[in-house]
C-alpha distance (Angstrom), angle and dihedral (degrees) to the residues before:
residue distance angle dihedral
M1 . . .
T2 3.79 . .
D3 3.78 121.5 .
P4 3.82 115.3 -92.2
I5 3.80 116.1 -98.7
L6 3.81 88.3 -134.3
S7 3.78 126.6 29.9
V8 3.82 124.8 -178.1
R9 3.80 118.6 -172.3
G10 3.80 127.7 -175.6
V11 3.80 93.8 -23.8
S12 3.78 114.8 171.5
K13 3.79 135.1 162.2
T14 3.78 127.6 -155.2
Y15 3.79 116.1 175.4
A16 3.80 124.4 -143.7
S17 3.81 88.4 -103.8
G18 3.81 88.2 64.3
V19 3.80 94.7 -108.3
H20 3.83 111.9 145.8
A21 3.80 102.3 -144.0
L22 3.83 95.9 170.4
H23 3.80 132.3 21.3
E24 3.84 118.2 -154.3
V25 3.80 99.0 -52.0
D26 3.83 119.2 -164.2
L27 3.80 117.5 -171.9
D28 3.81 138.2 156.0
I29 3.81 122.3 -164.2
N30 3.80 119.8 -163.7
K31 3.79 124.0 -139.6
G32 3.79 113.9 -92.4
E33 3.78 97.8 10.7
I34 3.79 129.6 124.7
F35 3.79 109.5 -130.0
A36 3.81 122.3 -172.2
L37 3.79 120.3 -157.7
L38 3.79 107.9 -158.4
G39 3.76 125.8 -166.1
P40 3.79 144.0 128.6
N41 3.80 121.3 -95.7
G42 3.81 110.5 -67.8
A43 3.81 93.2 20.9
G44 3.83 94.1 124.3
K45 3.82 100.5 -99.4
T46 3.80 96.7 126.0
T47 3.82 92.2 40.7
L48 3.80 90.7 56.1
I49 3.80 92.9 48.1
S50 3.81 91.6 46.3
I51 3.80 90.5 53.2
I52 3.81 93.2 49.2
C53 3.81 90.3 48.4
G54 3.81 92.6 50.3
I55 3.80 95.8 -112.9
V56 3.81 94.6 113.2
T57 3.82 125.5 35.3
P58 3.82 114.9 -128.7
S59 3.80 120.9 -128.8
T60 3.82 91.2 -139.6
G61 3.77 139.7 -1.8
T62 3.79 143.3 53.7
I63 3.82 133.3 -93.5
T64 3.80 126.5 -161.2
V65 3.81 120.6 -167.8
G66 3.80 116.1 -172.5
G67 3.81 89.9 -23.1
C68 3.81 91.8 -49.6
D69 3.82 124.1 120.6
A70 3.80 100.3 -120.0
I71 3.80 95.0 -164.2
N72 3.81 97.6 50.5
Q73 3.82 95.9 31.7
P74 3.81 102.4 33.7
K75 3.82 98.0 156.7
R76 3.78 93.7 51.0
A77 3.79 91.1 47.4
R78 3.79 93.5 45.0
R79 3.81 91.9 55.6
Q80 3.81 87.5 66.4
I81 3.81 93.0 53.2
G82 3.78 133.2 76.8
L83 3.80 116.9 -165.4
V84 3.79 127.2 -161.2
P85 3.82 105.1 -169.3
Q86 3.79 127.1 -155.2
E87 3.78 94.1 -117.5
L88 3.80 125.3 68.7
A89 3.80 99.2 -117.7
T90 3.79 110.6 166.1
D91 3.82 140.9 105.8
M92 3.80 104.4 -79.9
F93 3.82 92.5 -162.0
E94 3.82 93.8 55.6
T95 3.79 123.3 90.6
V96 3.78 121.4 -110.4
E97 3.79 92.9 -114.2
A98 3.80 94.7 47.0
T99 3.79 95.1 49.1
C100 3.81 90.6 53.0
R101 3.80 92.6 48.3
F102 3.81 90.2 48.4
S103 3.79 91.9 49.8
R104 3.81 90.8 52.1
G105 3.80 90.3 50.7
L106 3.80 91.9 52.3
F107 3.80 88.7 66.9
G108 3.79 91.9 52.3
Y109 3.79 96.7 -106.2
P110 3.82 121.4 141.5
P111 3.83 118.7 -117.6
H112 3.79 114.7 -75.9
S113 3.79 108.8 -178.4
S114 3.79 96.1 177.5
H115 3.81 91.9 54.2
I116 3.81 92.4 49.0
D117 3.81 90.1 48.0
E118 3.81 91.0 50.6
V119 3.79 92.3 50.6
L120 3.80 91.7 49.1
K121 3.80 91.2 49.2
D122 3.81 92.0 49.3
L123 3.81 88.7 53.1
S124 3.83 94.6 44.2
L125 3.80 88.9 -115.7
Y126 3.79 100.1 113.8
D127 3.81 93.7 96.2
K128 3.81 88.2 51.5
R129 3.81 96.2 47.1
K130 3.81 93.4 111.6
S131 3.82 93.8 44.3
K132 3.77 122.2 103.6
I133 3.79 112.7 -113.0
M134 3.80 90.9 -122.8
E135 3.82 88.2 63.8
L136 3.81 93.9 58.7
S137 3.80 130.2 93.5
G138 3.80 120.2 -109.1
G139 3.79 91.6 -100.7
M140 3.81 92.3 50.6
K141 3.81 90.7 49.2
R142 3.81 88.1 54.3
R143 3.81 88.9 53.2
V144 3.82 89.7 51.5
L145 3.81 89.5 57.6
I146 3.80 89.1 55.3
A147 3.81 91.5 46.8
K148 3.81 90.1 52.5
A149 3.81 90.8 50.0
L150 3.82 91.1 51.1
S151 3.80 95.9 44.0
H152 3.82 94.5 94.6
E153 3.85 94.8 45.1
P154 3.83 98.2 -113.6
D155 3.79 122.7 -164.2
I156 3.81 91.5 -142.3
L157 3.79 125.8 42.8
F158 3.80 120.8 -163.6
L159 3.79 116.5 -159.0
D160 3.79 110.6 -168.8
E161 3.83 106.9 -160.7
P162 3.83 89.6 -32.4
T163 3.80 97.6 -176.5
A164 3.79 100.7 37.4
G165 3.79 107.7 137.9
V166 3.80 96.7 1.3
D167 3.79 126.1 120.6
V168 3.80 124.5 -101.3
E169 3.82 94.4 -104.9
L170 3.80 93.2 54.5
R171 3.79 90.2 44.9
R172 3.81 90.2 56.7
D173 3.82 90.7 46.8
M174 3.79 90.3 53.0
W175 3.79 91.9 49.8
K176 3.80 88.7 54.7
L177 3.81 90.0 49.1
V178 3.81 91.9 51.4
H179 3.81 91.2 53.8
K180 3.81 90.3 47.9
L181 3.81 91.2 51.8
R182 3.78 90.8 49.5
E183 3.81 89.9 52.3
K184 3.82 86.9 57.4
G185 3.81 89.8 54.3
T186 3.79 101.1 -99.0
T187 3.80 116.1 144.7
I188 3.80 110.8 -132.6
I189 3.79 125.4 -154.8
L190 3.77 116.2 179.1
T191 3.76 133.1 179.2
T192 3.74 117.5 -151.9
H193 3.76 145.3 152.3
Y194 3.80 90.2 -155.6
I195 3.79 101.5 101.2
E196 3.81 91.8 -165.1
E197 3.79 88.8 60.6
A198 3.79 92.2 59.3
E199 3.81 92.3 43.3
E200 3.80 90.7 50.3
M201 3.79 99.8 45.6
A202 3.78 117.9 13.6
D203 3.79 129.4 100.2
R204 3.79 90.5 -169.6
V205 3.77 132.8 17.5
G206 3.79 132.3 -151.2
V207 3.79 122.8 -166.9
I208 3.80 118.2 -152.1
S209 3.78 127.3 -175.9
G210 3.78 132.0 163.8
G211 3.80 90.0 3.2
K212 3.81 92.1 -59.3
L213 3.79 124.8 114.7
L214 3.80 99.8 -132.9
V215 3.79 100.4 -176.6
V216 3.82 141.7 -7.7
D217 3.77 120.6 -168.0
E218 3.78 145.2 130.5
K219 3.78 108.9 -73.2
A220 3.81 94.9 -119.8
A221 3.83 92.9 44.9
L222 3.79 91.9 48.6
M223 3.78 92.0 51.8
K224 3.81 90.6 46.6
K225 3.81 94.5 49.8
L226 3.78 99.4 39.8
G227 3.78 103.2 22.3
K228 3.75 118.0 108.0
R229 3.76 127.0 -155.1
E230 3.77 127.5 -135.5
L231 3.78 129.2 -148.5
D232 3.80 114.4 -158.6
V233 3.80 114.3 -160.4
S234 3.82 112.8 -162.4
L235 3.81 103.6 -144.7
S236 3.80 123.8 -141.1
E237 3.79 88.6 -136.9
A238 3.81 128.4 24.8
M239 3.81 115.1 -103.9
R240 3.80 123.2 -143.8
D241 3.82 98.9 -165.6
L242 3.79 136.2 12.4
P243 3.82 113.2 -106.5
A244 3.79 115.0 -117.3
E245 3.82 88.8 -123.1
L246 3.83 88.7 70.7
G247 3.80 93.8 56.0
E248 3.81 96.2 110.4
W249 3.83 92.7 66.2
D250 3.84 126.5 71.0
L251 3.80 95.6 -114.0
S252 3.78 136.9 160.1
L253 3.79 135.4 174.3
Q254 3.80 118.0 -117.1
N255 3.79 136.5 176.7
D256 3.83 95.2 35.1
G257 3.79 91.8 -50.5
K258 3.79 94.7 -52.3
T259 3.82 93.7 108.4
L260 3.79 128.4 53.2
R261 3.83 110.2 -155.2
Y262 3.81 121.0 -157.9
V263 3.82 118.8 -169.4
F264 3.80 114.3 -157.9
D265 3.80 142.7 163.4
A266 3.79 108.3 -104.8
Q267 3.83 90.4 -160.9
A268 3.80 93.8 56.9
E269 3.79 119.6 109.1
R270 3.80 89.0 -122.4
T271 3.80 120.5 30.5
G272 3.79 94.6 -168.2
I273 3.80 92.6 -131.8
P274 3.85 98.4 118.1
S275 3.80 92.2 48.8
L276 3.82 90.8 46.7
L277 3.80 92.2 52.5
R278 3.80 90.8 48.0
K279 3.79 90.5 51.1
L280 3.81 91.1 50.2
A281 3.81 88.7 53.3
E282 3.82 91.3 49.1
L283 3.80 89.6 52.0
N284 3.81 91.3 47.3
I285 3.81 91.2 -120.2
G286 3.78 105.3 154.4
F287 3.79 125.0 -153.3
K288 3.82 135.6 -169.9
D289 3.79 104.4 -159.5
L290 3.81 145.6 7.4
E291 3.79 126.0 -146.1
T292 3.81 129.9 176.7
S293 3.81 128.8 -160.7
K294 3.80 135.2 173.8
S295 3.78 131.8 -129.4
S296 3.77 118.2 -89.2
L297 3.78 121.9 -134.5
E298 3.80 85.7 -103.9
D299 3.81 91.5 60.5
I300 3.81 90.3 50.2
F301 3.80 92.4 47.1
V302 3.80 93.0 51.2
D303 3.81 91.8 47.8
L304 3.80 92.7 48.8
V305 3.80 94.9 49.0
H306 3.78 90.9 44.8
D307 3.79 96.3 52.5
G308 3.82 98.2 33.1
G309 3.80 95.0 -118.7
R310 3.79 98.1 -52.1
S311 3.80 90.9 126.3
Q312 3.81 89.0 58.0
E313 3.80 90.3 53.1
K314 3.80 90.1 51.9
A315 3.81 91.4 48.0
A316 3.80 90.9 51.7
């Protein structure tokens, strides 16, 4: 297996105020993958990205970017990274084309008009290249931030909440762009609290909360290990309360008592469904239909953040 393009070891951050923003984070990112870092607001996502990009100094730990020590050789490491921040921070009176050329120059790269043109075309900005940024819509300004980040041809692109506040159409366009960049070999790391974004795009998912990285795994494997399944039993007659005889199953009443929901572990040797159905028959509880569904990544995320990763420990 090849070495990771990004390696984070024991990285923590404690501010002078005493706030522990990050707690001993270990993380490896492989070349060409799309990695989604999920977490609620204030979880430490932006702090971690800022440390990797050299904007914030870590309290402890080491960071290697493309084999380069990012803490002792920050400029060399930073040249390999493109960062799209949450906030729109750019010269509003500058043109789209000029701001991208300037950004490329900041990293010490010579002018490369054809590359800038290609980036602007990929982002549907080419027709706006002579427009001042202040004249653009919010969605177009967001695209300019991405164009700036790609201007120096980075190997790794960080997208910090890339679709926050943008409409659904632009969000879909950006997802397509991310896949296109990955096809060209760019490694994508995005932070988001939009679960659908991670489900749509990511190869692997990390969940961070309270400055702690709770779990990192392939999206499909995470959903398989931690995902629960639900069996909805449509009852012939609505039920007001659950009989005591059904206490051994994880049951709840839904839909005004018309649906009996059973949550079970699909990976378990015994699901408990046959015995549940037999018990319903014994109790003369009739039903019209059965329907199963599996947990979404959102369900898993909420459970992980709520229990601080204990469900991951159980799954392991």
